[in-house]
C-alpha positions in Angstrom: -15.6 1.8 -10.9 -15.9 5.3 -13.1 -13.0 5.9 -15.9 -11.9 9.3 -14.1 -13.7 12.5 -15.4 -11.0 14.6 -16.6 -10.1 11.6 -19.4 -14.1 11.5 -20.3 -14.0 15.5 -20.9 -10.9 14.8 -23.2 -12.3 12.4 -24.6 -15.8 13.8 -25.2 -15.1 18.0 -26.2 -13.4 16.2 -29.7 -17.3 14.1 -29.8 -14.4 10.9 -29.7 -16.5 7.7 -29.5 -15.3 5.1 -27.2 -17.0 1.8 -25.6 -15.5 0.9 -21.9 -13.6 -2.9 -22.1 -12.7 -4.9 -19.4 -9.5 -5.2 -19.7 -9.6 -9.2 -19.1 -11.4 -9.9 -22.5 -9.3 -11.7 -24.1 -6.8 -10.0 -26.4 -8.1 -11.4 -29.8 -11.2 -9.2 -29.0 -9.7 -6.5 -27.1 -7.4 -5.9 -30.0 -3.9 -3.6 -29.5 -3.5 -2.0 -26.1 -1.5 1.4 -26.5 1.3 2.0 -24.2 2.4 5.8 -23.5 6.3 5.9 -22.6 7.8 9.4 -21.6 11.3 11.1 -22.9 13.4 13.7 -21.8 14.8 15.0 -25.3 17.3 18.0 -25.8 15.0 20.6 -25.5 11.4 19.3 -24.4 9.7 16.5 -23.8 7.9 14.0 -25.4 5.4 10.7 -25.3 5.6 8.3 -27.2 2.9 6.3 -28.6 3.5 2.2 -29.2 1.4 -1.4 -28.9 1.6 -2.5 -25.7 2.9 -6.1 -27.0 6.1 -4.6 -28.9 9.9 -3.1 -27.7 10.4 0.2 -28.3 13.6 0.8 -30.8 15.4 3.2 -29.3 17.7 3.6 -32.3 15.1 4.0 -34.2 13.5 6.5 -31.9 16.5 8.7 -31.5 16.6 9.0 -35.8 12.4 9.6 -36.1 12.6 11.9 -33.1 16.4 13.6 -33.9 17.2 13.7 -30.4 19.5 11.3 -27.9 15.9 10.7 -25.9 16.2 9.9 -22.0 13.2 8.0 -20.2 11.9 9.6 -17.5 12.6 7.8 -14.0 9.4 5.6 -12.0 9.7 9.1 -9.9 8.8 11.6 -12.6 6.3 9.4 -14.0 4.1 8.9 -10.8 4.1 12.9 -10.9 2.3 12.5 -14.2 0.0 9.7 -12.8 -0.4 12.4 -9.4 -1.0 15.8 -11.5 -3.7 13.8 -13.6 -5.4 12.2 -10.4 -4.8 8.9 -12.5 -4.1 5.4 -12.0 -3.0 4.5 -15.1 -2.0 6.4 -18.3 -4.2 6.9 -21.7 -2.7 7.2 -25.3 -4.3 10.7 -25.5 -1.9 13.2 -26.4 -3.9 16.2 -25.4 -3.2 15.1 -21.4 0.4 16.6 -21.1 1.6 19.4 -23.4 4.4 17.1 -24.0 4.7 16.8 -28.5 3.9 12.9 -29.3 4.8 10.5 -31.3 3.2 7.5 -32.6 4.0 4.3 -33.9 2.6 3.4 -37.0 2.2 -0.4 -36.2 -0.4 1.0 -33.7 -2.6 3.2 -36.6 -2.4 -0.3 -38.2 -5.2 -1.9 -35.8 -8.6 -2.1 -36.7 -9.4 -0.8 -32.9 -7.0 0.2 -30.3 -7.7 -0.1 -26.7 -6.3 2.6 -24.3 -5.7 2.7 -20.7 -8.5 4.6 -19.3 -6.7 5.7 -16.2 -8.2 3.4 -13.7 -6.7 -0.2 -13.0 -8.8 -3.1 -15.1 -11.0 -0.8 -17.4 -9.8 0.0 -21.2 -11.1 2.4 -23.7 -12.0 1.2 -27.4 -11.6 3.5 -30.4 -12.3 2.4 -33.9 -9.0 2.7 -35.8 -11.2 6.5 -37.2 -11.8 7.6 -33.8 -7.9 7.3 -32.8 -7.0 8.9 -35.7 -9.3 11.9 -34.9 -7.5 11.5 -31.7 -4.3 12.3 -32.8 -4.9 15.3 -34.8 -1.4 15.9 -36.9 0.3 13.9 -34.2 3.9 12.9 -36.3 4.2 9.0 -36.6 6.9 6.5 -37.9 7.8 3.2 -37.0 9.9 2.7 -33.7 9.1 -0.9 -33.0 10.0 -4.6 -32.8 7.0 -6.9 -32.2 8.1 -9.0 -29.6 7.0 -12.0 -31.7 10.4 -11.9 -33.5 11.9 -12.0 -29.9 10.6 -14.3 -27.6 11.2 -17.7 -27.0 9.5 -19.5 -24.1 11.5 -21.4 -22.6 13.8 -23.1 -25.0 16.5 -26.2 -24.5 19.2 -24.9 -22.4 21.5 -27.5 -25.3 21.4 -25.0 -27.8 22.1 -21.9 -25.6 25.7 -22.5 -26.3 25.7 -22.7 -30.1 23.6 -19.7 -29.4 26.4 -17.8 -27.4 28.5 -18.6 -29.8 26.7 -17.7 -32.7 26.2 -14.2 -30.8 29.7 -13.8 -30.2 30.5 -14.4 -33.7 28.3 -11.9 -35.0 29.3 -9.1 -32.3 32.6 -9.4 -31.5 36.0 -10.3 -32.9 36.7 -13.1 -30.6 37.9 -16.2 -31.7 35.6 -18.9 -30.8 36.9 -21.6 -28.3 35.8 -24.8 -27.3 35.3 -24.1 -23.4 33.0 -21.3 -22.7 34.8 -19.6 -20.3 38.1 -19.2 -23.3 35.1 -18.4 -25.4 33.6 -14.8 -23.3 37.0 -14.2 -22.4 36.7 -14.4 -18.3 38.3 -15.8 -15.9 38.2 -19.3 -14.7 36.5 -20.2 -11.8 38.4 -18.8 -8.6 40.8 -21.2 -6.6 38.7 -20.4 -3.5 35.7 -21.7 -5.5 36.9 -24.5 -6.7 38.3 -25.6 -3.3 34.8 -25.3 -2.3 33.3 -27.2 -5.1 35.7 -29.6 -4.2 34.6 -30.1 -0.4 31.1 -30.0 -1.9 31.9 -33.4 -3.5 33.0 -35.0 -0.1 30.5 -37.1 1.2 31.4 -35.6 4.7 32.6 -32.6 4.4 34.7 -30.8 7.2 34.5 -27.8 9.3 37.9 -27.2 9.7 38.6 -27.5 6.2 35.7 -25.3 5.1 37.6 -22.3 7.5 40.6 -22.9 6.3 39.4 -22.5 2.3 37.7 -19.1 3.2 40.5 -17.7 5.2 43.1 -17.8 2.8 41.3 -15.7 0.8 41.3 -12.3 2.7 38.5 -10.3 1.0 36.1 -13.3 1.2 36.3 -14.1 5.1 36.0 -10.6 5.7 33.0 -10.4 3.6 31.7 -13.9 4.7 32.4 -12.1 9.0 31.2 -9.2 8.1 27.9 -10.8 6.5 27.3 -12.9 9.9 27.6 -9.8 12.1 24.6 -8.6 10.1 21.9 -7.0 12.3 19.7 -9.5 9.4 20.6 -12.4 12.1 20.9 -10.5 15.2 24.2 -11.5 17.1 26.0 -7.9 17.0 29.2 -7.0 15.9 31.2 -9.5 18.4 32.3 -11.9 15.4 36.1 -11.8 14.6 36.2 -15.5 12.8 35.3 -17.2 10.4 35.3 -20.0 12.5 32.5 -18.5 15.1 30.5 -17.2 11.9 29.9 -20.8 10.9 28.9 -21.8 14.7 27.4 -19.0 15.9 25.4 -18.3 13.7 25.2 -18.9 9.2 25.7 -22.9 9.8 28.1 -24.8 7.5 26.1 -25.0 4.8 25.1 -22.1 4.1 28.2 -20.6 4.8 29.8 -23.2 2.1 27.1 -21.4 -0.5 27.7 -17.8 0.7 31.2 -18.3 0.2 30.9 -19.8 -3.6 28.9 -17.3 -4.6 30.9 -14.6 -2.7 33.6 -16.3 -4.6 32.3 -16.1 -7.9 31.1 -12.8 -7.6 34.5 -11.4 -7.3 35.7 -12.6 -10.4 33.9 -10.0 -12.6 33.7 -6.5 -11.7 30.3 -5.0 -11.3 29.2 -2.2 -13.8 29.6 1.2 -14.4 26.2 1.8 -16.2 22.7 0.0 -15.3 19.4 1.1 -15.3 18.0 4.3 -13.8 15.6 2.9 -10.8 17.0 -0.8 -11.1 18.3 -1.9 -7.3 22.2 -2.6 -6.9 23.9 -6.1 -8.2 24.8 -7.0 -4.5 21.4 -5.1 -2.9 19.3 -7.2 -5.6 21.4 -10.5 -5.0 21.3 -10.5 -0.9 17.8 -10.3 -1.0 16.9 -12.6 -3.8 19.0 -15.2 -1.6 17.1 -14.6 1.8 13.4 -14.0 -0.2 14.3 -17.7 -2.3 15.6 -19.4 1.0 12.4 -18.6 3.0 10.3 -19.2 0.2 11.6 -22.4 0.3 11.0 -23.2 3.5 7.4 -22.9 3.4 6.9 -26.0 0.5 5.9 -29.2 1.2 8.5 -31.6 2.6 8.0 -33.6 -0.8 8.8 -30.2 -3.0 11.5 -28.7 -1.0 14.4 -27.7 -2.5 18.2 -28.5 -0.5 17.9 -25.4 1.3 22.1 -24.0 0.7 21.8 -24.4 -3.3 18.3 -22.7 -3.2 20.1 -19.9 -1.4 23.1 -20.0 -3.7 20.9 -19.7 -6.8 19.6 -16.8 -5.0 22.8 -15.2 -4.7 23.3 -15.4 -8.4 20.7 -15.3 -9.7 21.5 -12.2 -11.7 25.4 -13.2 -12.4 24.2 -13.3 -16.3 24.3 -9.3 -16.1 28.0 -9.0 -15.3 28.6 -11.8 -18.1 26.7 -9.5 -20.8 28.5 -6.0 -19.3 31.9 -7.8 -19.5 31.8 -9.5 -22.8 29.1 -7.2 -24.7 29.9 -3.4 -22.8 28.6 -1.6 -25.2 25.9 -3.5 -26.1 25.0 -3.7 -22.4 25.2 0.1 -21.8 22.4 0.3 -24.6 20.6 -2.5 -23.1 19.8 -0.3 -19.5 18.9 2.3 -21.6 16.1 -0.1 -23.2 15.4 -1.1 -20.1 14.5 1.9 -18.8 12.9 3.4 -22.1 10.3 0.2 -22.4 9.8 -1.0 -18.4 7.1 -2.6 -19.6 9.3 -5.3 -22.0 11.0 -8.1 -20.4 14.9 -7.9 -20.2 14.9 -11.3 -22.0 13.5 -9.4 -24.7 15.6 -6.8 -25.2 18.7 -8.8 -24.8 17.3 -11.0 -27.4 16.7 -7.8 -29.7 20.7 -6.3 -28.6 22.8 -9.6 -28.4 20.8 -12.5 -29.9 21.4 -14.7 -26.6 20.1 -13.5 -22.8 21.7 -13.1 -19.4 20.1 -16.5 -17.7 21.5 -18.4 -21.1 24.9 -17.2 -20.7 25.2 -17.8 -17.1 23.9 -21.4 -16.8 25.8 -22.3 -19.5 29.1 -20.4 -17.8 27.7 -21.9 -14.4 27.7 -25.8 -16.5 31.6 -25.2 -17.6 32.2 -24.6 -14.0 30.8 -27.8 -13.0 28.3 -26.1 -10.5 24.8 -28.1 -9.4 22.7 -28.5 -12.2 19.7 -27.5 -9.6 21.9 -24.0 -10.1 22.3 -24.1 -13.6 18.9 -25.0 -14.3 17.7 -22.0 -11.5 19.4 -19.2 -13.7 18.2 -20.7 -16.9 14.8 -20.6 -16.6 14.5 -18.3 -14.2 12.1 -15.8 -16.5 10.2 -19.2 -17.5 6.4 -19.3 -15.8 6.1 -22.3 -17.4 9.0 -24.4 -16.3 8.1 -28.2 -14.9 11.2 -30.3 -15.7 14.2 -31.2 -14.0 14.3 -29.3 -10.7 12.0 -27.4 -11.9 11.3 -26.0 -8.1 14.4 -23.8 -7.5 13.4 -21.9 -11.4 9.9 -21.7 -9.9 11.2 -20.1 -6.7 13.8 -17.2 -8.8 10.7 -16.3 -10.7 8.0 -16.1 -7.7 11.1 -14.0 -6.1 12.4 -11.9 -8.9 8.7 -10.6 -9.3 8.1 -10.4 -5.3 10.9 -7.6 -5.5 10.3 -6.2 -8.2 6.5 -5.7 -6.9 8.4 -4.2 -3.6 11.0 -2.3 -5.2 8.4 -0.4 -7.9 4.7 -0.7 -6.4 4.0 -1.7 -9.6 1.6 -5.6 -9.0 0.7 -5.8 -12.3 3.8 -6.0 -14.4 5.4 -8.3 -12.0 2.5 -10.4 -11.1 2.7 -14.4 -10.9 0.6 -16.6 -12.6 -1.5 -18.9 -11.1 -0.2 -21.9 -12.3 3.4 -21.2 -10.8 2.3 -21.5 -7.3 -0.3 -24.3 -8.4 3.3 -26.2 -9.5 5.3 -25.1 -6.2 2.0 -25.9 -4.1 2.4 -22.4 -2.5 -0.4 -20.0 -1.6 -0.1 -16.6 -3.0 -1.1 -15.4 0.6 1.7 -17.3 2.0 4.1 -16.3 -0.2 3.4 -12.5 0.1 3.0 -13.3 3.7 7.2 -14.6 3.9 8.2 -11.9 1.5 6.6 -9.5 3.9 8.4 -10.4 6.6 11.9 -10.2 4.3 11.2 -6.7 3.2 10.3 -5.9 6.8 14.3 -6.5 7.4 15.6 -5.1 4.5 17.1 -2.6 5.9 19.8 -5.0 7.3 19.8 -6.6 4.3 20.8 -3.8 2.1 23.6 -2.7 4.8 25.0 -6.4 4.2 25.1 -6.1 0.5 26.6 -2.4 1.2 29.6 -4.6 2.6 29.7 -7.3 0.4 30.6 -4.6 -2.5 33.3 -3.4 -1.0 
């Protein structure tokens, strides 16, 4: 596929020498790829050119520009694509009328590769040609290399020490022995503890579960509301938890749903969030449904326990609530960082701002609450494509579900792709996973309506 004529014209008019490069070329040969990010400033728009393998330091950007910069929404960025008839945005200042700032780390690269306007193809420029392309564009150091932030996998046994170190350096809280005291988070709700005790019994009884759920009126209302969702096709005739169990959801699903909902009531939903992000309960409900369906599609010897896979999906973003509760100022800043650098994982951003990730926080807290190992591991390693140890199915299913949801929500298939190795480990084909996801997304309106009921 040829590069767009508009891009080629911009390069030729300044006699910029370049060569076309296949994006699949090894990174050591391709050199550094330039990323373009767009911002609203006080009285102008700003485009920032940075290395794609770096995190934009929003604080440094605000200082360098002398403005409080706000990232473009996904819709505003799509308008730029449409305006120029391109599918990727090259780091060419003349492409827009915006002011430009280039990160000095990009200027140090012997070869810079620009997006070409079409997927899969890059434009390679020698350092001198790239500087000529920039002209008198302003520069500053506004990024942090991801290599300083990303700890692939990691050992969960070290999480508590890292959390305590983060709390010690970021807050004035007294470090306690128990994690829930350390984080100043309320203990596990009594209804959740009773459900945990019921789960531990050899032959749990339906009537016991009904009594536990009904003793918590808000929880009972949400369980009945969930079962009444159009997603299950029963209608609005349900009037009791007993009916929700017997007629619709079944004992195991209600037990895990009630457990997840009870735990979700422990912390308030944050008032802030990155723009374009799905609401908390919407993420949770969609992820739980998708993980459940994907898990049932695995071979019998690979298949996780359905109830626990569903619970892991429901709780997958619980760490976000912990970050907002324990580090409120840093949480709001993290939201702005996520908006400013959508190509960077939230884990790298959280390590930059608070030294630990939401996954570490959630998993550690779940362990202190005596949650099943499979759920703790799923939450801890859901962002690790290489995790292949104990209970890997749960973590890998969350990894796949999170990315399929991101692809559906953003339309960005490339940034949220799933490595073939993950599908191979699960013995699940990419095509089957896509078909399962499409069926879930066909009913997403019903899941969203359910999520709105749960959020009340």
